[in-house]
N, C-alpha and C positions, 0 to 999 in steps of 0.2 A: 149056565145060558138059556137054560129053557124059560126060566122066571125072569129074564131079561134085567137082571139086577145086578148091579156091581158095588162093590165094597172095597175101600182103602183102608185097611185096619178095621175098626170098628164104625167108621163113618160110610154110611150108604151114600153113592153119588148120583146124581139124577142126569142122565144122559138122554140125548135125542135117539130115536131109531138108528139114523144113520152113523152117530157117533158109537152106537153100541156096538153096530156090525163090523166098523172100522176098527174098535179096539178087540173086538172077539177074532178078528181075521189076525191082527197082530198077536194077541195072545196064543192063538193055537200054533205061531210059528216063533216062539222065544229064541231071541238073539240073531235070527234069521233077517238078513237086509231086504226088504220088498220094496220093489220099485214103484214108482206112482201108477204106472199101467198094471202092475199085479194087483195092488191095491183098489184101483178103479174096478177090475175084473171082480175081485173078491167082495167086494161093498155096494157097487152098483150093478154089478151084473154085466156080462158078456156083450150085451147088445144096448149099451149106454150110449147117451149122446151128449155127455158133460166132457169138459176139457180136464186135463190132468192137473190142473192148479186148484181146482176144487178139493183135491186131497192135502194140498197145503193149507188150505182155508179149515178144513175138519181137523188135521193135526194140530192146527192152534188151538181150535176149540177144546181138543182133548187134553193139550198139556195145561189149558187154564183150569180144567177140573181134575184130571188125576195127579198131578204132579205139581204145579205152583202152590195151592194151598197147603201143601203137606212138605214143602221145601225139598223136594227131590226132583230127579232129572232121570226119567226112565225111558221116555220116548224121546228116541234119538234121531237126528239127522245123521245120515251118511252121506255128504256132501257130493253130487252128481250121480248118487244112484237111488237114494229113495230113504226109507225110513227103519228102523228096529226098535223093538222093545226089548231093555235089557233089566239086569238085576237092578234093586232099588240102589241108589245111591243119592246122597244129598249133595 
């Protein structure tokens, strides 16, 4: 995390600062479902003025970078609750 670098296998991924912060929040709580509000607080801070659907937008960006190119589905939606990062699946 200190170097703000991310790899999937041997491939280094290019993430924006906000994508990295969101991924880090999920990685620090593997398997735990985080609500949109929790993710907003963790990635945007408790004094944010953004709406919760911005989390959905950034989750979509992350999936396009960390899952789709590798044929996996690790960033999962938990309907009506939030998101969780799971063990790698195809």
